[in-house]
N, C-alpha and C positions, 0 to 999 in steps of 0.2 A: 544566771548560770543554772544550768540544768543538766540532769542526766537525760540522757538518752534523749545539759544544759542544759521555775518557776517559771513559766509562764510567765512560748509562750508561747507553748505550745504552743505549739503548735503550733503548735501547732503547732503539703505534700506531700459554657464556652460558646464564642458565637461568631458566625461568618455572615457576610452580606447575603449570599445565597450559596448553599452547598452545591447546587447544580453547576453554577459558574466555576466554582473551585475545582470540582471534579473534572469538568471538561478541559479546563486550563491545564490540569495535571496529566491529561491524556488517559485518565482512568475510567473504569466502567462504573455503572450504577450499582454494581454488586460490591464495590469497595466498602468494607465495614466503616461505620462512622461512630465516633465517640465524642460525646459532649461532656465538658467538665465545668462546673460552676464554682468559680473561685480560683485565684492565681496566687494563693499563699503557699506555704511550704507543702501543704497536702495536695493541692490541685496541681501545682507545677511538677511535683515528684510523681504523681499519677501519670501525667502526660509523658514524662521522661521515661519512667519504667515501662509503661505500655509500649512506647515506641521502640525501646531497646528489645523487649521481648519479641515483638512482631518482626523487627528487622532480622533477628537471629533466625527466624523461620521463613524469611523472604516474603512476608505478607505486608502489603501496603494497606494503609488505613488513613482516614481523614480524622484528625483530632482538632477540635475547636475548644478554646478556653475562654470563658466569659469572666470578665473582671469588672466590677461596678466602679472601681476607683481608677485613677489615671496612672497607677503604678502597680507593680506586682510585689509580692512579699508578705501580704497580709499584716499580721502583727509583728513581723520581723522587718523593721526598716530603720534606716540610719539618718542621723542629722549630718549630712555631708557638707552642709554650708559652713561648718566649722573646720573643715579639713585643711584649709589653706595654712601652710606653715606648721602643720601639726608634726612636731619632731618625732612623735611615736608612730607616725604613718599608719593611723588606724581610724576607722569610722567610729563615731559616737552613736551607740546603739540606744534606741528608744525602748526596745523590748529585749527578747532573748539575745544573748551575746556570746555564749561560750559552748564549746563541746569538750567532751573528755575522750580519751583514747579508746575506751570501750564502745563508743558510738560508731559502730562499724559503717553504717550507711552514710553518716555525715562525713566521716574521714575518707570514705571512698569518693565522695563528691569533691572534697578538697583536692585529692590526687587527680581526679578526672579533669577538673577545670583549672588545675594549677593555681589554686588560691594560696595565699600566704598566711602562715600562722604566726602569731606573736609567740615569743619564747614560752615554752610550757612551764607550769608552776608545779614543782614537785620536791618534796623532801628538803626544802631550804629553810623552813620556819623553825624557830626555837621550840615551838610547841610539839612539832613532830619529833624533834631530837630528844626531848625529855619525856614524852609520853607515848611515843609511837602512834600518835594520831596525825594522819595526813590532813592538815588543815587547809587543803587547797581551796575548798569552797569559800573559806574566809579570805585567804590571801589573794584570790582572784581579783579583788577590788583594789589591790595595791599597785602602784606604778611599776612598769616593767623594768625600768633602769635601776641600777644599784644606787641607793640613796640612804644616808644615815637619818634622814628626816621623815621617812615613810613609816607610818605606824597605824595601829588599829586600836579602836576602843569598842568594847561591847557594853552598851548602855542598858542599865536596868530601869525600864520605864516605870515599873511599879514603885520602886524605892528612890527613883530619881538620883541615881549614883552610878559610877562606873563599876560594873560587875567584873570587868577585866580591862586592863590597859597594857598594851605592849610597849616594850622599851627596846632601844638599840643595845642595851647592856645585857649580855647573857646572864650575868649575876642577878640583875634585877628580875629578869624573866624567871629565873630559877626560884628566886624568893617568892615572886607573885604566884607561881603555879604550884610549887611543891611545898614551900614552908608556910607562908601566910594563908594559903588557900586550902590546906589540908591535903597531904600527899595522896591519900586514898580516894579523895573525891575526884581526882583528876587522872592519876595514872591508870588505875584499874578500870574505871568506867570508859576511858578512851579506848582501851584495848578491846573491851567487850563491845562497844559501839562499832568499832571498825570491823570486828569479826562478824557481827550480825549483818551489817550493811554489805560487807564483801560477799557473804554467803548468798544474800538476796540478788546481788548483781550477777554473780556467777550462775545462779539459777536462771535469771531472766535472759541472759545472752544466749541461752540455748535456742532462742527463737530464730537466730540467724541460720543455724543448721537446719531447723525445721523448714524454713522458707526456701533454703537452697534445695531441699528435697521436693519442693512444690506443694507443701502442705498449706492449707488455708484454714481460716477460722471465721465463723459467722457472726461473732461478737467479741468484744474485748474479754468478757467473762469466759468465753469458750477458750480463748488463748490462755488465760491464766489457769484454767482447769488443766489444760494440756501440760502446762509448766509446773503443776502442783503448787500454785501460788494463790489460788482463789480465796483461801481462808484469810489472806491478808487484807481483803476488802471488807471484812466483817468486824474489825475493831480499829480504834483510832491509834495513831502513831505513838502518842505519849504513853498510853496504857501498854502498848505492845513493848516498848523499850524499857520503861521504868518499872512497871508492875510484872510483866511477863518475863523480861530478861534481866531485871535487877540493876539496870543502869541507874546510878545515883541521880536523884531528881535535880540537885543543884548543878551538877555537871551538865546534864541534858539541857537544862534551861539556859545555861550560860553559853554553851558552845554548839549545840545542835539546833535548838529552837531558832536562833537567828538565821541559820542557813535555810530552814524551812520557810521562814518569813520572806527572805529574799527571793526564793524560788516561786512561791505560790501566794504571797501576801495573806497567808492564813497561818494560824497557830497549829502546833502539833496535835492538840486535842480536837481540832476541827477537821482533820484530814484522815484518810485511811492509812493503815500501816503500809500498804503497798505504795501509795503516793509518796509517803514520807521516806521510805527506803530508797525509792528510785530518785527522789529529789535530793537525797543525801549522798548519792554515789560519788560525788567529788571528794568525799572523805577518803576514798580508797583508790583514787586514780589521779591522772595528770590533766590539768586544764589547758585549753588553748582558746584564744580569741581569734576570730577571723578578721584579718586586717581590712579586707574589703567590705566587711559587714555581713551579717547573716542574710540580709536581703539579697546579696549576690547569689546565694544558692538558687533562689527562685528565678532570678534573671537568667542565669546560665542554663538552668534546666528547661525553661520555656524556649530559649533559643535552640538548644540542642535537640529538642523533641520535634522541631520542624512543625509546630502546630500553628493554627491560625489564632492569634490572640486578639480578642476584641475588648478594648478598654472602654470604660464608661458604659458598659452594658449591664443594666439592672434587670435580672430575671424576675418576672412577675407570676408566671404560671407554667406548670408542667402538666401535660395532658397525654394520657395513653391513647394511641390511635388504634384503629381496627387492625392495621397490619402489624401490630406489635411494637412499633417504634414509639419513641417518646418525643412529643412536640414541645419545644421550648418557646415561650413567648417572652419577649424582653423589650425594654425601652432603651434607645440609644440616640442621643442628640435629638430628643423630641420626636423621634420616629418609633413606631411600634412595629416590631418584626417577629417573625416566627421561623423556626427551623426544626427539623426532626432528626433523630439519631437512633442507631441500633442499641447503643449503651449510653447511659447517663450517670454521671458521678457527681454527687453533691459534696463539694469540698469546702464548704463554709458552714458555720453554725446556723441551723434553721432558726435559732433565736435571733440571729442578726438579719436574716433575709426573710421577709414575710412573703413566702411563696405559696400560692394556692395550687391544689392538686385536683385533677379530674380523671376519673375512670381507672385509677390505679388499683390493681389487685394486690392489696398489701400483704406482706409476710406477717407471721403471727405476732412478732414483737414490734412491728413498725409504729404502732400507736405511741410507744414510748418516745420515739424520735419526733414524730409529727406533732405531738402535743407541744413541742418547743417550749417546755417549761423549766428547763435547767436554770438554776440561779448562778449568777456570776459575781465575781469580785469586780467592782467598778473602781479602779484605782487611778492614780495620777502619776505621771512621770514628769519631773522637772529637771531641766538642764540649766545650770548656772555658770556663767563665765565671770570670773572675778580675780581680784589680786591674790586672795588667799582665804583659808578657812580660819575662823576665830577659835583656836585650839583651847583657849582659856574657858570657853563655854563648857567644855567637857572635863574641867578640873585639872588641866595639866599645869597650870601655874600655882595650884594650891595643894598639889600632891604631897602627902606626908610619908610616902613609901620609902623603903630603904634605898640608898644610893640615888636620892632624888636628883642630884646634879647630873646623873646620866640619862634622865628622861629626855626624850626628844622634844624639840621646840614645837613641832608641828604634828597635828593629827590629820591624816588623809582619808581615813575610813572609819565610819561609825555604823555598827550594827545594833539592833535593839532586840530585847528579849520577849516582848509581848505587846499585844494591842492595848490592853487595859492600862490605865494610868493611875497611879496612886498619888500623884502630885500634879498640880496645875502647871508646874514647870517642866513636866516630862516632855521629851522631844516628839514632835508630831509626824515623824516619818518612820518607815520601816528600815531603811538603809540610806546612808549617805556615802557615796563612793567617788573617789578620784578617777577621772577619765582622761588624763593627759593635758596637753597644753594646745593653745591655738594662737596664731599671730594675725588672726583676722582683724583685730581691733587696734593692734599696735605692734611695733617692731620688737618691743621688749617681751611681748607675749603675755597671755593670761592663762590661769588655771581653769580647768573645766571639771565640774562636779555634776553627778547625777543623783537624784533622790527619787525614791518610791514612797508614796504616801496614800492613805485612804481618803484624805481630804485635800482640796486644792491649797497649795502653799502660796500665799500672797507675798508681795515684796516686803511688806512689814514683818512677815514671819522670817523671810530669808535674810534680812539684814541682821537678825540676831546671830547668824552663823557665819556670814561671809563678809569680807572686807572689800570695799570699792567694787560693788557689783557693776559689771559692764553690760551684761545681756542676760535675759531670762526667757527660756523657751518652755512650752508646756503642752502636754497631751493628756487629755482625759479619755480613758478607755471605758466608754459607756455603751458601746454597741458591738457585741453584747457586754464586753468587759475584758479584763486581763486574762482571767482563768475561770473555769467553772468552779463552784464550790465542790471540793473533792472529799466530801463526807463519806464515812463508812456506809456500806450497803447501798450503793448507787443503783439506779434503774439500769436494767440491761438493754442497751440500745443496739439494735442489729446493724451489721455492716451491709446486709442485703435487705432492701426495703420492700421488694415485690416478689411475688411467687414465681415469676418468670426468670428471676435472677438477672435482670437487665438494669436495675436501678440500685445504686450503691450510695452509702453514706460514710465517707471517710472520717467525718468529725465525730463519729460514735466513740472513737478512742478517748476523746477528751473527758468522757464521763468518769473514767477511772484514773487517768494520769494525763498531764498536759506538758509535753516537752517536744522539742524539735525531732528528736530521734524516734520517739514513739509515733509521731505523725508519719515519719518516713517508713516505719515498720507497717503501719496500717496501709499506706499507699502501696507498698510492696505486696501486701496481702491482696488488695483489690486488683492490682495489675496482673497477678497470677490468675485470679478468677476470670477477669475479662479476656486475657490472652488465651486461656484454655477454652473459653466459650467460642472465641473467634476461630481457633484452630478446629474445634469440633464442627462448627458451622461450615467451614471450608471443606472439611472431609465429607460432610453429608452432601455437598453440592457436586462432588466429583462423580 
């Protein structure tokens, strides 16, 4: 779940021969050509937005998208093999899975492609009622149907105990949050947190109006300066909220820290205040899951942009030619091929693709990007199909809280407060979340859970938490990783890599924040630049 729905991030090209493609389309050799490397959310949206911009001006162009894998979507993809009989009619996401209503570009895509949203999550939790804190980012992991057995635990890894546990009884929740937990530690910090996050979100969404007016930015830092938010990159999120704004440390650690860990797999003291505020935007908005899965964004945009998609095409070299074009050399099905383009967009992390460059006249900050030395979180996603979760592991059978008989029998969601462990028994995951049911393995159906962790979870680990495991699926995000380390004072990576403004790097945005929506914002930025250049070139030829 991320604003703008942790990483993930982000996160939105090659033909057989462009000559053949051009002649088949009945176009001239003067038709502008755009190459895009990567068909994730960034690359697919660049293709889509550029095509839309040029269509509005009646300009034809050849767009070719290279994707080294056999599917599009990048780090957004779904485990659709579990969809048979899924009564919630939704995909099981390996990566980013949610959008909020302030995500203008993502919500526009939902409307454009008539995608289906799961019911929004807003203002229904007990915590919101008592503390005015919209805990949507926590609730998002709960089942969408009304059930008295759906509940949440926030687990304190340091002290190996439940820092908070939700009940179906309003009286129990009132006791847990207001009486036994100290009223002032929850009521007032929640309002302060919500206010600070909301102010940041409202400041950031001004970018949409800027882009509507055709404004562009040469780097993410330049965008934040224009929004008067660049200072947020210079301190960590924990210090910004607890020390600068006076949010109570216990409250922040219990309710905000877990959200950051779900989004970025990093603690609040490890990330910038800007990343933290954007990642916490679900506190002040309404969440939706895409029933078809977030991978469907890229699938639809690639199709709508009428581009040439080349799957299994691994780009190896980019060379600046004497005529100003960029030649792309790639390997596909054991063949080595080349093609040249007027504009070239790198829409995948350079840390992931070991591409060599020749004859490029680099822009001033390009070496920050081409060094390809960003550090990434290399995490694991595990999907477990089972009979149920062992709720007693989280203390539900041993609770001594008031109105114990009203506590639910089942736990469906567990968030954790920090990476460090003060006990050998501390749970080895960042989040454990309920993801619906499947009838793939039996008519009676099985529950599906998803876990994010820093280390691989073996079956011997998982049997501690799940009953009658039927299936385990696993992905290790190691190339380059789930998300970049979003530490304060990141290097300034340029959007424009060359002096001629024909070579672009959409993944520069991930150095400051890693979400689907910010990837779309960066793609919109590049599409404006490319479209304006093409229009200017067309004008000069007249």
